[in-house]
C-alpha positions in Angstrom: -0.2 0.1 0.1 1.8 3.5 -0.9 0.2 6.8 -1.8 2.6 9.4 -3.1 1.6 13.1 -3.6 2.9 14.8 -6.9 1.4 18.3 -6.7 -2.4 17.8 -7.6 -1.6 14.1 -8.8 -2.2 11.1 -6.3 -1.0 7.6 -7.1 -2.9 4.7 -5.0 -1.2 1.2 -5.4 -3.0 -2.0 -4.3 -4.1 -5.2 -5.9 -7.2 -4.5 -8.5 -10.2 -6.4 -6.4 -11.5 -8.3 -9.6 -8.4 -8.7 -11.6 -6.3 -9.5 -8.2 -3.3 -7.8 -10.4 -1.2 -5.1 -9.1 -2.2 -1.5 -10.6 -1.5 2.0 -9.9 -4.9 4.2 -9.8 -3.8 7.8 -10.9 -6.0 10.5 -9.7 -6.1 13.9 -10.6 -8.6 16.6 -9.4 -10.6 13.8 -7.7 -10.8 12.0 -10.6 -9.4 8.7 -12.0 -7.2 9.7 -14.9 -5.3 6.1 -15.3 -5.6 2.5 -14.3 -2.0 1.2 -14.8 -1.1 -2.4 -14.2 2.6 -2.7 -12.4 4.9 -5.5 -11.7 4.9 -4.7 -8.3 4.2 -7.5 -5.6 4.9 -5.5 -2.5 1.7 -5.1 -1.4 -1.1 -7.4 0.2 -3.6 -4.2 0.1 -6.9 -4.8 -2.3 -8.1 -1.8 -3.9 -12.0 -1.1 -4.7 -14.5 1.4 -5.3 -15.8 2.4 -1.9 -19.2 0.6 -0.3 -22.5 2.5 -1.0 -25.1 1.7 1.6 -28.7 2.2 1.4 -30.1 1.7 4.7 -28.4 3.4 7.7 -30.9 3.9 10.3 -28.2 5.2 12.5 -24.8 4.0 14.3 -22.6 4.9 17.1 -25.4 5.7 19.4 -26.9 8.2 16.7 -30.4 7.6 15.7 -31.6 9.5 12.7 -35.3 8.9 13.5 -34.6 10.0 16.9 -35.3 13.1 18.8 -31.9 14.3 19.8 -30.4 14.6 16.1 -28.0 16.9 15.4 -25.4 18.0 12.8 -22.5 16.8 14.9 -24.1 13.6 15.3 -24.5 13.1 11.3 -20.8 13.9 11.1 -19.9 11.1 13.8 -22.0 8.4 11.9 -20.3 9.6 8.6 -17.0 9.3 10.0 -17.8 5.8 11.7 -18.6 4.4 8.2 -15.6 5.8 6.6 -13.6 3.3 9.1 -15.5 0.6 7.7 -15.1 1.3 4.1 -18.6 3.1 3.4 -18.1 6.0 1.1 -21.7 7.0 0.3 -24.9 6.1 2.2 -28.5 7.0 2.5 -29.5 7.9 6.0 -32.8 6.3 6.7 -35.7 7.6 8.5 -38.4 5.1 10.0 -42.0 5.1 10.6 -42.5 7.9 13.0 -45.0 11.2 13.7 -45.6 13.5 10.9 -43.6 16.3 12.9 -40.9 14.1 13.8 -40.1 13.2 9.9 -40.4 17.0 9.0 -37.8 18.1 11.9 -35.5 15.4 10.9 -35.4 15.8 7.2 -34.7 19.1 7.5 -31.9 18.6 10.2 -30.4 16.3 7.7 -30.7 18.3 4.8 -29.3 21.5 6.5 -25.9 20.0 7.5 -23.4 22.7 6.5 -19.3 22.9 7.2 -17.9 19.5 6.3 -18.0 19.6 2.7 -16.7 15.7 2.5 -19.3 14.5 4.8 -22.2 16.2 2.4 -20.6 14.1 -0.2 -20.7 10.9 1.3 -24.4 11.5 1.8 -26.3 10.6 -1.3 -30.1 11.3 -0.6 -32.3 9.6 2.3 -34.5 6.9 2.5 -38.0 6.7 4.1 -39.0 3.4 5.4 -42.6 4.0 6.1 -45.0 5.2 7.4 -47.0 3.8 4.2 -46.5 0.0 5.6 -48.6 -2.5 6.3 -49.7 -2.9 9.9 -50.2 -6.5 10.3 -48.4 -8.3 13.3 -45.2 -9.4 11.9 -44.8 -7.5 8.8 -44.7 -4.1 10.6 -41.6 -5.4 12.3 -40.5 -3.0 15.0 -42.0 0.0 13.2 -44.2 1.9 15.6 -47.4 1.0 14.3 -49.4 3.9 15.8 -47.6 6.0 13.1 -48.3 3.4 10.2 -50.6 5.3 7.8 -51.8 5.2 4.0 -49.8 6.9 1.5 -50.3 10.5 1.0 -48.7 12.5 -1.7 -49.5 16.0 -0.3 -47.9 14.6 2.9 -44.9 13.4 1.2 -44.3 16.3 -0.6 -43.7 18.1 2.7 -41.3 15.8 3.6 -39.4 16.1 0.6 -39.6 19.8 0.8 -37.8 19.4 4.2 -35.5 17.1 2.8 -34.9 19.8 0.0 -35.6 17.4 -2.7 -33.2 14.6 -1.6 -35.5 12.0 -0.4 -34.2 9.4 -3.2 -35.9 6.2 -2.2 -39.0 5.2 -0.3 -40.0 1.6 1.2 -43.8 1.0 1.3 -46.3 -2.0 1.2 -48.4 -1.8 -2.2 -51.3 -3.6 -1.1 -52.0 -0.5 1.3 -54.9 1.7 -0.1 -53.7 4.4 -2.7 -50.3 2.7 -2.9 -50.3 2.2 -6.5 -50.9 5.8 -7.6 -48.4 6.8 -4.9 -45.8 4.6 -6.7 -46.7 6.1 -10.0 -46.1 9.8 -8.6 -43.0 8.6 -7.1 -41.7 7.1 -10.2 -42.5 10.2 -12.3 -40.5 12.4 -9.6 -37.5 9.9 -9.8 -37.8 8.4 -6.5 -36.7 5.0 -6.3 -39.7 2.7 -4.8 -39.0 -0.4 -2.8 -41.2 -3.1 -1.6 -41.0 -3.6 1.9 -42.7 -4.6 5.0 -45.5 -6.1 3.2 -48.2 -9.0 2.9 -49.1 -8.1 -0.7 -50.2 -10.7 -3.0 -48.2 -11.7 -6.3 -50.9 -9.9 -8.3 -50.6 -6.6 -6.1 -46.8 -7.0 -6.2 -46.8 -7.2 -10.0 -49.0 -4.3 -10.4 -46.7 -2.4 -8.2 -43.7 -3.1 -10.6 -46.1 -2.1 -13.5 -46.1 1.4 -11.6 -42.2 1.4 -11.4 -41.4 -0.5 -8.1 -38.0 -1.5 -8.8 -36.6 -2.8 -5.4 -37.1 -5.2 -2.6 -36.2 -3.6 1.0 -34.1 -6.3 2.7 -36.0 -9.1 1.1 -36.7 -12.2 3.4 -37.3 -10.1 6.4 -40.0 -7.6 7.3 -42.5 -10.2 7.2 -44.5 -12.7 9.9 -42.2 -15.7 11.2 -45.0 -18.1 9.8 -46.3 -17.6 6.1 -48.3 -19.6 3.8 -45.8 -22.4 2.3 -47.0 -21.0 -1.5 -48.7 -17.8 -1.3 -46.3 -15.3 0.2 -44.7 -12.0 -0.7 -41.3 -13.5 -0.7 -41.9 -15.9 -3.4 -43.9 -13.3 -5.1 -40.9 -10.9 -5.2 -38.2 -13.5 -6.1 -40.2 -14.3 -9.3 -40.5 -10.7 -10.5 -37.2 -10.2 -12.9 -37.7 -6.7 -12.7 -37.1 -6.5 -8.8 -33.3 -6.1 -7.5 -33.3 -7.7 -4.0 -31.7 -5.5 -1.3 -30.7 -8.3 1.6 -29.1 -8.1 5.0 -26.2 -10.4 5.1 -25.0 -9.9 8.6 -25.5 -13.6 9.7 -28.9 -13.2 11.8 -31.2 -11.4 9.2 -31.3 -14.5 6.5 -29.8 -18.5 6.9 -27.0 -19.0 4.5 -29.3 -21.0 2.1 -31.7 -18.4 1.6 -28.9 -16.0 0.8 -27.5 -18.1 -1.9 -31.3 -19.0 -3.4 -31.7 -15.0 -3.3 -28.4 -14.7 -5.0 -29.0 -17.8 -7.5 -32.3 -16.2 -8.5 -31.5 -12.5 -8.7 -28.0 -13.0 -9.8 -24.8 -10.9 -9.4 -26.4 -7.6 -11.1 -29.6 -7.8 -9.1 -28.5 -8.7 -5.7 -27.8 -5.7 -3.5 -25.9 -5.5 -0.2 -27.6 -3.5 2.8 -26.6 -3.1 6.4 -30.0 -1.7 7.8 -27.9 -0.8 10.7 -29.4 1.0 13.7 -28.1 3.4 16.4 -26.7 0.7 18.8 -24.6 -0.3 15.8 -20.7 0.1 17.1 -21.8 0.3 20.9 -21.6 -2.0 23.8 -24.1 -4.9 24.2 -27.0 -4.2 26.2 -30.5 -2.7 26.3 -31.6 0.4 24.6 -34.6 2.4 23.4 -35.2 2.4 19.6 -38.3 3.1 17.4 -40.7 3.3 20.8 -39.6 0.4 22.4 -36.7 -1.6 24.4 -34.2 -3.6 22.2 -31.4 -5.5 23.2 -27.9 -5.7 21.4 -26.4 -9.4 22.3 -22.8 -10.3 22.3 -23.2 -12.0 19.3 -24.4 -8.8 17.4 -27.8 -9.8 16.9 -30.4 -6.8 18.0 -33.7 -7.7 18.5 -36.8 -6.2 20.1 -37.6 -7.4 23.5 -41.6 -7.1 23.2 -42.1 -7.5 19.5 -40.2 -10.9 19.0 -38.4 -9.3 15.8 -35.0 -8.0 15.1 -34.8 -4.5 15.4 -32.2 -3.6 12.5 -28.7 -4.8 12.3 -25.3 -3.8 14.1 -22.9 -5.2 11.7 -21.6 -2.7 9.0 -22.1 -3.2 5.2 -18.3 -4.7 5.1 -19.7 -7.7 7.1 -22.2 -8.3 4.4 -19.7 -8.4 1.8 -17.4 -11.0 3.8 -20.6 -13.1 4.5 -21.7 -13.3 0.9 -17.9 -14.6 0.2 -17.9 -17.0 3.0 -21.4 -18.2 3.2 -23.2 -18.0 -0.4 -20.0 -18.8 -2.3 -19.7 -15.3 -4.0 -16.1 -14.0 -5.3 -14.8 -11.2 -3.8 -15.7 -9.1 -7.1 -19.2 -10.2 -7.0 -19.4 -9.3 -3.3 -17.8 -6.1 -3.5 -20.1 -5.0 -6.7 -23.2 -5.7 -4.8 -22.5 -3.2 -2.4 -20.9 -0.6 -4.8 -21.7 -1.1 -8.6 -25.3 -2.4 -8.3 -26.1 0.0 -5.6 -24.7 3.0 -7.6 -26.7 2.0 -10.8 -30.4 2.2 -8.6 -29.5 5.6 -7.9 -28.2 6.6 -11.4 -24.8 7.3 -9.5 -22.8 7.1 -12.9 -19.8 9.0 -11.3 -19.1 6.2 -8.6 -19.4 2.5 -7.6 -16.6 1.2 -9.8 -13.3 1.2 -10.2 -12.6 3.1 -13.8 -11.2 5.7 -15.6 -13.0 9.1 -15.5 -14.8 8.1 -12.1 -15.0 9.6 -8.8 -12.1 8.4 -6.7 -14.3 6.9 -4.0 -11.6 4.0 -3.5 -11.0 1.9 -0.3 -7.8 -0.2 0.4 -8.1 -3.2 2.5 -6.6 -6.2 3.6 -8.2 -9.7 3.1 -7.4 -12.3 6.1 -8.9 -15.1 7.7 -11.9 -14.2 5.5 -12.1 -10.8 7.2 -11.9 -7.4 5.5 -9.7 -5.0 7.3 -10.2 -1.3 5.8 -6.6 0.5 5.8 -7.7 3.5 3.8 -10.8 5.2 2.7 -11.1 8.1 0.0 -13.9 10.4 -0.8 -13.7 12.2 -4.3 -10.4 12.1 -4.3 -9.4 12.9 -0.4 -8.1 10.4 2.1 -10.7 10.4 5.0 -9.3 7.4 7.0 -6.1 5.9 7.4 -5.8 3.3 9.8 -2.2 4.2 11.0 -3.7 7.7 11.9 -7.3 6.7 13.1 -7.2 9.0 15.9 -6.8 12.1 13.9 -9.5 13.4 11.3 -8.0 14.2 7.8 -10.3 16.2 6.9 
């Protein structure tokens, strides 16, 4: 691993994550200008596109849906994610009171000061409040705030977010959902199906209206389902839907991870973390989404009253590791599920792949004993994390 500054040019050296060949990535003005193969074998570090996480509910004690969200908290989350190789993410607000959603979108959209922090936030994800209120399917979302889709109401959220809500997750069987999906699609908002008990016909109607994602497929549903007629099979069947999955070792068993990958393939399987604010904290009991949750020693985060998981505690990097170790994916495929595939969903044509002309959102890491150890993280050509200097702010 080597970085040399040459005026406005930097050179990052490592093994290419896809070819495993040693390369120099030459960066000028934050953009990759060349990728040159070398004969050097003096590095064990792998260079790859930075990870992009489309569902970050919170991290390191900061809850994006909480009552005490601040600009300092948003920066804290961003810096914590840089340490894990995440160069872009969608802060996610879940089902909540109308006033709380307005307030927190306003806080998120008014972040000032650190430009590199702002460059890491690619938009916002609203998961709810237009979900199924049925037991099991609602998960740990507070059912008292579940409501029908309302475009005028949503427009207020979008105004508070300054137009930066890029994704909404909803249940298509809810009254008014299909027209709402059409309006979102017309306004270039990615619509994902989640927390749903919709029939196969209704899911196909939602896709016809513009839905293109399944949010954490295999989760957000009841523990006991009809063996044939259920929303998991129905979403697996629809080719147009890409599937986001939480591969943290708790949300899905390895066999289901492998089945989803086999059906959706390397281009329509997307890794997400679904991390909640206890992530990165000590095991214990916390209060989240209106109820008590417990972070176990194993990393499992569960609601103590709703008999369900309450988000996750492992970063996106863990999902990449598990797709290799449990689902038999290659390193290149697993990285792409957490970078290229995500970028394509949101039309981020300047990032997500390691190529000339792209923004330098790049990570360097070691892969030892099936574990990824991030050494350096770059956002738009700026080094934002260096393991050797981890107690210092680089930007």
